[in-house]
N, C-alpha and C positions, 0 to 999 in steps of 0.2 A: 504494500499500499504506499503509494506516494505522500510524502509530506507536504503541507503547504507552507510556502515560503512567506515570511512575513516581512514586512517591511520593519526598519530599525524601530520607529516609533510603536508600530502594532506590537513587535515582541517585547519592547519595553512594558507596554500596558500589560501584556499577557504576563509577563514575570512579577510585575507588582500584584496583579490580581491572585496568581499562584502563590506568592508569599502571604498575601493576608489569609487565603484559605489555609495554607500550612500552619501558620501561627493560630488561627482559629479551631483548628483540628488537633494539633499536637504542641502549641505552646510555643513561646518566643525561643526558649532553647534549642529547639528543633530546627529554627530557620539558619541553616549554613547555605553557603553558595552551592555546595555540592549536592545536598538534599533538594535545593530548590532547581538545579539542574535535571536531577532525576525526576522530580515531581512534574516538571513541565516539559520532559521529554526532549531535552536538548541536551547537547554536549556541554560540559563545563566551560570551555572557551567562550561558549554564547553569553553565558550569564556573566563571565568575568569581562566581557567586552562593555557590560552596561554597568556593572558594579564591581569597583577594584578590590572591596574587601565586604567582609559581614557588615563593619560599621557604615560604609557607603551606602548598602542596602537598606540598613535600619534608617538611616539618615534620610532615604529616598522615600519611605513608606510614611515616615513621620511629615514630609514635605508634601505628599499627595493627601494625607488627612488634612493639613494644614490648608492647602488649597481648596480642597472641598467646603472646610469650614468658613473660609473667607468668602466663597461664592455665595453659600448659604447666608451668611450674614448680611450680604449686599441684597438678595432677594428678599428676606424677611424686613429689612430697613426700607425697600423701596415700597412694601405695602404697608409700612407702618404709619400712624399718625405722629405728625411733629409735636411731640411732646416726651416729657420725661418717662411716662408710662408707657408710651408706644415705642421709644427706643430701648426702655428695660425690657419690653416684653419681646421685640426684635432679637435682642443679645441673648435672653434666656432660651426663647425658642430654638435658635440657631445652635447655641452651645450645647444645649443638652440634646437636640435632635441630631446633630451630627455625630454627638458621641454614642447615641443609641444607634444610629445607621451603620456605624462601624462595628459596635459590640464590643464584646469582653477582649478581643484580640488586641485592642487598643492598650489596654493595661499593661499586657507582656512588652510590647514595643516601648511604651514609656518607660517602664522598668529598665529595659535594655540600654535606652538612651541616657539613663541616669547612671550607668554603670561605666560609662567613659566621659573624661573631661572634654573631647573633642564633640562627642554626640550631645552631651548635656549643653554645651555651647549652641549648637544647632537648634537644640528646643527652646533654650532660653532666648534667642534671638527672635525665634518665631513668635513665640509667646509676648515678647516685648512688643513687636510690631502690630499685633494684634490687640493688644492692651491698650496702645497708643491710639490705634483708630477708634476704640471703643470711648477712650476718654475723650478725644475730640468731638464725638457725637453726643457725650453727655454734659461735658463742659458748659455749655451755655446755660444748663439748668441748675448749675451747683454755685453756692457761694464762695467756695474757695479754689475753683477750678479743677478739682479733684487732683490731689497729690499721689506720689507713688504708694503711699500705705493704703489710701483709700481702693486703688487699683488691685493691689495685692490682696486685700481683703475680698474683693469682688470675685477674682478670678480663682483665689483659693477655694472660696465657697462654690464657684461654679464647676470647679473639677470635682470636689467631693459631692455635690449633688448629682452631676451627670453620673458619676461612678455608682452612686446608690441607685440612681435609675437603671443604669446597665446591669446590675446584679439583682435588681428587683426588690431592693429594700425600700425604695419608693416608687410611686407610680411615675411616668413620665410628666403628667400633669401636675403633680405634687412638686416635682424637683423644678420645672420651669415656673411654677407659682412661686415657689420660695425664693428662687433666685430673682425673680424680677423684683419681688417685694424688698429684696434686701439692697437690689440695686436702687430702687426708687429712695430708700431710707439712707443709704450712703449719701446719694446725690443731694437729697434735701436736708441734710443736717446743717446746721449752722456751723460757720467758719471755726475752725479749731485754733486759729492764730487771732481772732478778733474779737 
């Protein structure tokens, strides 16, 4: 049986999809370049031509998730009313929704990212950019413009609530509602400096 030859971009997408499936089924520790090649039905050099190392593969998976999260945030914002409640709901719906769409395998990838200084840096830069975008959207409704501590509180809660929804401790609606309420409360509190 002849194999279909994929374009480089299509092969990359296939390898990312197979990687997520492998993590979902066997955990992040099972994700190696050799195992990915075997699972995708390609030779190891094909995988190595896309990902120089396991670290590069994990970074690519996180980047793919981050890109989807950014797109989802944009879609929710477009439909949201121009108010603190509208923006808080858009952030909560997109953050929790994207985590739910990705599922439990995200936890393993995030844990693997934390295990390496360079991978942790990829994660932190991505989170910083996403947080800054949200800060800019919320700042007009805040007395103090939302400092780093406020954004850290919001996204710490976002991560915890999303994880609770993914593992079934909270319903998606409860996680989204709690996150939106927290965002509104943080944005609406009086300035801490004056």
